[in-house]
N, C-alpha and C positions, 0 to 999 in steps of 0.2 A: 356706916351711914347709908349704904345703898339698899340694905335689906330691910325695908320697912315701907309703910304706905304713904310716906310724905317725901317732899324734897326739902332738904335743909339749905336755906338760901345763903349762898356766899356772895362775895362782892359783885361778881359778874354773872351770877346765875340767870337773872332776867334777860340780860343781853344775849347770852348763848341760847336760851330757850326761844327768844325772838328769832334768832338766826335759823334754828331748825324749822320753826313754823314758817319763817320767811321763805326758805328754800322750797318747802312743800307748796306754798301758795304761788311762788314764782314758777314752779313746774306746771301747776294747774293753769297759769296764765299763758303758757306756751313758750316761756323762755327756756333756752338751754344753750350754753350754761346760764344759770340764773345770775343776773347782774343787778337787778333791783328787787328788794324785798317788798312786795305789795302791802304786807300787813302793817308795817311800821309807820309811825307818825300819823295815826288815824287814817290810814289808807293813802297818804301822800307819797309813800314809798321812801326807800332808803338804799343808797348805793354801797352798802358795806362790802359786797363781794368784789367790787372793783379795787378795793384797797386791802382786803383781808381774805386770804385764801380760805376756802370752805369746802374743798373737795371731799373731805372725810365726813363732813356733816350731812352729805347726801345719804349716808347710811341711816341715821335716825329719821331723816326727812322721808325716805322711801318707806321706812317702818310706819310713819304717820299715814302715808298714802295707803298702806296695807290695812289700816284700821287700828293700829296700836295707839294707846294714849301718849300724849306728849311726855308725861312723867315717866312712863315705862321706857319709851324710846330714848329719853335723855339718860336714864340710869343704865340702860343696856349698853349705850355707847361708851359711857365711862368704864363699865366693866370690860368691854372689848378692848379699849385702849390700855387699861391696866394689865389685862392678860397678855396682849401683844408686847407691852413693855417688858414684862417679866421674862417672857420667852426669848425675846431679842437680846436682853441683857445677859441671860443665862448663856446663850450660844456665843455671845461676844466674849465673856470672861472665860468660858470653856475653851474657846479657840486660842485666846491669848496665853492662858496658863497650861493648856493641854491637860486639864483636870476637871472632871465632872463635878466633884464636890466643891471645888472653888467656884465653878460656874453657878452652883446653887447658892453659895454664900454671897457672891456678888449680886445676884438677882434679889436676894433677901435684903441686903444692905440698901439696894436702890429703891425697891418698892415700899419699904417701911421707913425710909428716911423722913425726917421731920418736915423738910421743905416740900417733899412730894405730897405728904398729907395736907399741909397748909395750902399748897397750890391747887390741889384737887377740891378740897372742901371749904377751906377758909376763903381763899381768893376766888375759887370756882373758875380758874383760868383754863378753860377747856382747850383753847387753842394752844396754850403753852404746854400743857401736859401731853397733848397729842404730838406736838413737835418733839418734846422731850423723849418720847418713846422711840423716836427714830435716831437719837444721838448714838445709840449703841451700834447701829448699822454703819454709821460714819466712822466710828472708832475702829471697829473690826475691819472695815473695808480699807481704811488707811493703814491699819496694821499689816494687812496682807500686802498692800502695795509697797510698804517700806521694808518688810522683813522677808518676803518670799524671794527666792532666787529668780533673777530677771530672765534667766535662760530656761526656766521651767515652762513647759508647753502651756500650762494653765495661766501663766502670768498675764498674757495679753488681754484676758477678759476679767481681770480683777477690779476693773472700774465699775462693774455693774452694781455690786452691793453698796458701795458708798453713794453711787448715783441715786439708788432707791432711797437711801437715807436722806440725802440733800433734798430730794423731791418731797419726801414726807414733811420735812421742816418747812420748805417754801410754801407748801399747800396748807400749812396749819397756822403759822405764826410769823409775821414779818420781823418782829423784833428778835425772836429766836434765830431767824435767818441771819440777822446782823451779828449776833453773838457767835454763832457757829462759823460765820465767815472770818471773824476775828481770831477764833481759836484755830481755824484751819491755816490761815496765813501765818500765825505764830508758830504752829507746828512745822510748816514748810521751812520757815526761817531757822528754827532751832535745829532742824535736821537737814540743813542746806547742803551738806556734803552728799547726802543721799538724794535729795530732791532733784538736783540738777544732773543726775546721770540720765542719759538719753531715754532709755526704755522706761525708767520710772517716771521721768518728767512727761513722757507721752501718755502714760496711763493716767497721771494726774490731769493732764490736758483733756483727755477723753472723758474723765469724770465730770469736769466742769462743763465741757461742751454739751455732753448728753443731758446733764441736769438742766441746762438752759433750754435745750431743744424740746425736751419732754414737757417743760412747764411754760412754753411760750404762750399758750392759750391764756394763762394768767399774767405772765410777766409783761406782755405787750400792752394789754389794757391798763395794767397797774401803772406802768411808767407813763403812758399817755395821759391817764387821768391825774397822776401826780403833777404833771406839767400843765395841763389845760383845764382841769376842773377847779372852780373857785369854791372850795369848801374849807372847813376849819383846819383840817390837818395840813393842807398845803400852805397855810399861813403860819404854821408853828415856827418856821425859821425866823419869824419876826419877834418871837416871844423869848425872853430871857428864861433860862431854866436853871434853877438852883438845885442841881442834881445831888450834890454831895450830902446835903442835909437828909436825904432820903435813904442813906446807907444804914448799915447795921453797926451798932456800937460793939466794940471788941468784947465788952463784958457780957453781951447778949449772944455771942456767937455759939457758945456751947451750953446754953441754959438747959436745966433739967426740965423746967416747965416751958411750954410754948404757948403764945397767945392764941386763944380760941378763935378769934376773928382775924388771925394772921398778924394784925397790928393792934396793940393796945397802948394806952398812955399809963406808964408806971414811973414812979419816982420823978414825976414832973418832966418826963421825956418820952418820946415814942419808942416802943419796943417792938421790933420786927422778929419774925421767926428766923432762927439761924440754922446751923447744922445739927444742933442737939448734942446731948451729953454722950450718946453712943459714938458719934463721930469724933467727939473730943477724946474719948478713950482710944479710938482708932488712931488718932494723931499721936497720942503718947506711945502707942505700939510702933508706929512708923519711926518716931524719934529713937525709941529704945533699940530697934533693929539697926538703925543707922549707927548708933554708938557702940552697941554690943558686938555687932558683926560688920564692923566698918569696911574691912577689905572685901568681904563678900557682897556687901550692899553696893559699894562703889562699882564693882564689876557688873552688877545687875542693872544694866542700862534701862530696861523697861521700868524697873522699880524707881530709879532716879527720875525718869521722865514723868511718870504719872504722879509721883509725889510732888515734884516741882510745879507741875501744871496745876495740881490741886491747891497748893499753897498760893500760887500766883492768882488764880481766879477767885479764891476766897478773899484775898487782899483787895481785889477790885470791888467787893461788896461792902467794904467798911467805910465808915464816915471819915477815917483818917486818910483815905486815898484821895489825892487832890483833883477830883473831877472838875470842880468849878474853875480851878486854875488852868487846866488843860483846855477846857472849852473856851475860856476867855482868851487864852493865847492863840488858839486856832482862829477865833473870830477876828482878832486884830493883827494877825501875822501878815506883814507886807500889805497893809491896808491900801486899797485903791489899785492894786495890780491884779493881773489875771491869776496869779498864784493864789491870791487871797480868795478868789472865787472858789478854788478847789478846797482850800482850808475851811471855808465857810460851809461847804457841803459836808466835810468831815465833822465839823463842830455840830452841825444840825443832826447828823447821823448819831453822834454820841448823845446829844441832848434828847433825841427821840427815845432812847432807852428809858429815860425818866427815873427809874428806880434801880440803883446799883444792885440791890438784892437779887435781881433777875440773873445775875452771874452765878447764883447758887445752883442753877440747873446744870451748868457745865462743871462747877466745882464739885457737886455731888457725884457726878459720873467719874471724874478723875479720882476723887477721894475713895469711892467704893472700890475701884480697881487697885489703888495704891494700898489700901488696907488689906485686901486679899493677898497682894504680893508680900506685905509685911508679915502676915500670919503664916504664909507658906514658908518663910525664911526662918521661923522659930524652930530650933533644933530639938527642943524637948517636947515630945508628943503630948505629955500631960498638960504642960503650959499652953500648948497650941489649942488643945480642946477647951481648956478653961477660959482662955481669952475669947475664943470664938463663942462659947456659951454665954459669957457675961455680956458681950456686945449684942448678941442676938436677943437675950432676955431684956436688955435695956431698950433696944429698938421696939420690941413687941410690947413691952410694958408701957412705953411712952405712947405708942400708937393706940393701945386700948384706952389709956387714960385720956388721951386727946379726943378719941371718939366719944367717950362718955361725956366729956366736957362740952364737945360740940353739940351733941344731941340734947343737952339740957339747957343750952344757952342760945342756940340759933333760932331765928325766925323760921317757921315751917309753912309749907303750902301744899295743898293737894290739887294738882293741875292736870286736867285732861286735855285741854286745848287753850289756844289764845285767839281771840277775835280782835278786830280793830277797835271795838268798843271797850276792851279791857285795857284802858289807858295806863293803868299801873304797870302793865307789862309791855304792851304794844308801843308805848311811847317812852320806855326806859332805854335811852341810847347812850348811857354812860357819859363820856366827856364831849359828846356831840361832834366827834372827829370828822364825820362825813356830812355834816349839816351844811346846806347851801348858804352862801354868803352873797350879799350885794355890796360890791366894793370890799370894804374892810369890816362890815357889820353883818350880823346874822339876818337872814330874811325875816321880814315882819309878817309872814303869812299866818293867818289865824287857822289853826288846824280844825277848829269846829266848823269852818266854812266848807261845806261839802258840795256846793253847787257851782256850776261854771258861771263866769261873768262874761258879758258880751258888750260890744260896741257896734251898733248898726246891724245887729244880727238877731234873729229870733231862732231859738233852739227848741226842738221837740224830739220825741222818741229818744230821750237821753237815757243811756244805760252804762253803768260802770261795772266791769268785772275784773277784779284785781287791778292790774295797771292798764287794762284795755278799756277804752271808752268808745261807745258807738253813739252817734247823734245825727239828727237831720238839721241842717242849717239853712235858713232862708234870709237872703240879703236883698232887700228891694229899695235900699237907700240911695242907690246911684253912686255910692262911694265904697271903697274897700272897708270891710268890717274886720273885727277882731274877736277871738274867743280865748278866754283864759280858763284853764282847767284845774281841778283840785289835785294836782300832781306836782311834786317837787321837780324842778328842771335839772336833769342831767343829760349831757350830750348823748344822743342815740335814740331819742324818741322820734317816731316816724308818724307822719300824717298821711293817711291813704284816702284819697278822694274816690269813693266807690262808684261815683257817677261818671267821672271822666277817666278813671283808672290811672290817675297820676299819683306819684309818691313825692313827698317833700319832707325835709327835716323840720321838726318842731323848733320853735324859737323860745328864748328865755323871756318871760314877762318881766315887767318892771320890778316885781318883788320875788323873782326867781321861781315862778311857776311855769308850767308848760303852756305855751300859747301858739296860736297860728292865725294867719290872715285868711279871710273869706272873701272871694270876689263876688260881684253882683250875680244873683241867681240862687237856685236851690240845689243843694248837694247833700249826699249822704257821706259821712266820714267814719273812719276807724282810726283811732290813735293808739299806738302800742309801742313797746320798747323793743328795738332791734339791734342796738349797739352801733358801733362805727364800722363802716365797710372794711377798712384795712385791718381791723382786729381779726377778721377771718383768716388773714395770713398766719396769725399766731395759732388760731384754732386748727387749721390744716397742718401746720408744722408740728404741733403736738400730736395730732392723730397719726401722721406719717411716722413720727419718731417712735411712738408706742408700737405701731405695727412692725417696724423694722426691729425694734428691741425684742418683741415676741419671737419673730423668726430667727433672730440671732441666738436667742436663748435656746430655742429648739435645736438649732444647728450645733450648739455647744454640747448639749446632752446627747444628741445623736452620735457625734464623734467620740464622746466619752464612752458610750456603750460599745461602739465598734472596737475601741482600744481595749476595753475590758474583755471582750470576747476573744480578741487575738491572744491575750495573755492566758 
């Protein structure tokens, strides 16, 4: 689907195209890092970056600044992510199995998996597939931490690879960060005997600490905004979420055909994309190996671990898993107590996942590795090659079939750029998660209103560039005046009086637009977004962490070369 002259529109295509164009215009407005997309909502702006990491989308955004079309930049980014995902997964499986051929097989299973296809083109969940590409770095990083000899000279820096993996997930997709955190905690608990050995525990602690430090430039504004911004997503804790109904039916988990739009209504019920028939055959191989070579399988702890985790996370995707009961229990546990406040946070975190099929990202990774282990344990070479070939042809056939179906049924668009007047795209903001609210209701701002409103003030020389506004204000009323601007209010807008050289924070208008007061007299103003002052602590912490990490990495390679020369 990438190699043609159009974009096949998936569920979230417009949203992610908006993000790329939003970063480009945010950079042109003078923001860095970009916190407000100037393009969105007819130029009123949208604070997606405060709640949704977009570090990797700077790649297509910079391509846009270089003159490439939006369509080409979007497709090129998807290609880059897929290429990175394949290479990372290859090295992950190669490291775990100590076999290049199995590394290739694992990468093939991953990139041609049915959910990866649906996530990329049906759902067009660009944030999720970007995060997914980093899962393999976490897996191989934790593998090294848990399996390497703790007395090995190289052991002390085994936290670097998983830290890069966690950083990639954090900077790509918040919900995937939740899922990975759950998988990591579960892994640590399952392997608790190894987890709490001092040197291993310290490496895990360094992984977590470094991951937080490197990403503080995003984490600090994110947490602050989740607490203090009055937008739709911060009110979700008040909404009941019937999560279980959005799961996958067991009958659909290994379907031969997959829904072209990821979700279709068949047989009077919703059908979601599952693992697909090839992974179903892979599961049969896993079961066969466990039965046929039981003693050998039981002794192969990695095989047991990856198979068990694959089955567990697949179970979390199903409609039969009691998500609604768990969330309800957490909401009502010891109601009225401080403990209940903690369980409410946990319930909200689970409800925020929204669709259990998201766990297929983790299940696919574990299943791919488990299938590789199962095939490697087959003793008859002819059977091994036959099973591998059948699974590969099933995956490839299903991928080609799905591609043809997608290209004949999907809506298409040829898109070179987006402007704020392209309301079909610029105003497509999905579930309005970051839309400003007045109390418990959405702001009533009319997006077609592009002029400022005043009380006791005459405005001239008005000019708006992205999220920057320049104007001359004259107040001869004898009383304090007010100006309301065509910008959504998010904390961090600054009003600079160019006449008196004073700075002040903008205020929220009655309907949640940017406003500020004007004293008696004539003044020139510049209004722009600058963020919150204490966010710069996070910015500088991330910068310092990255610099230290670079020097530490150089130090490691320098010492490694010295050791090689001595030998």
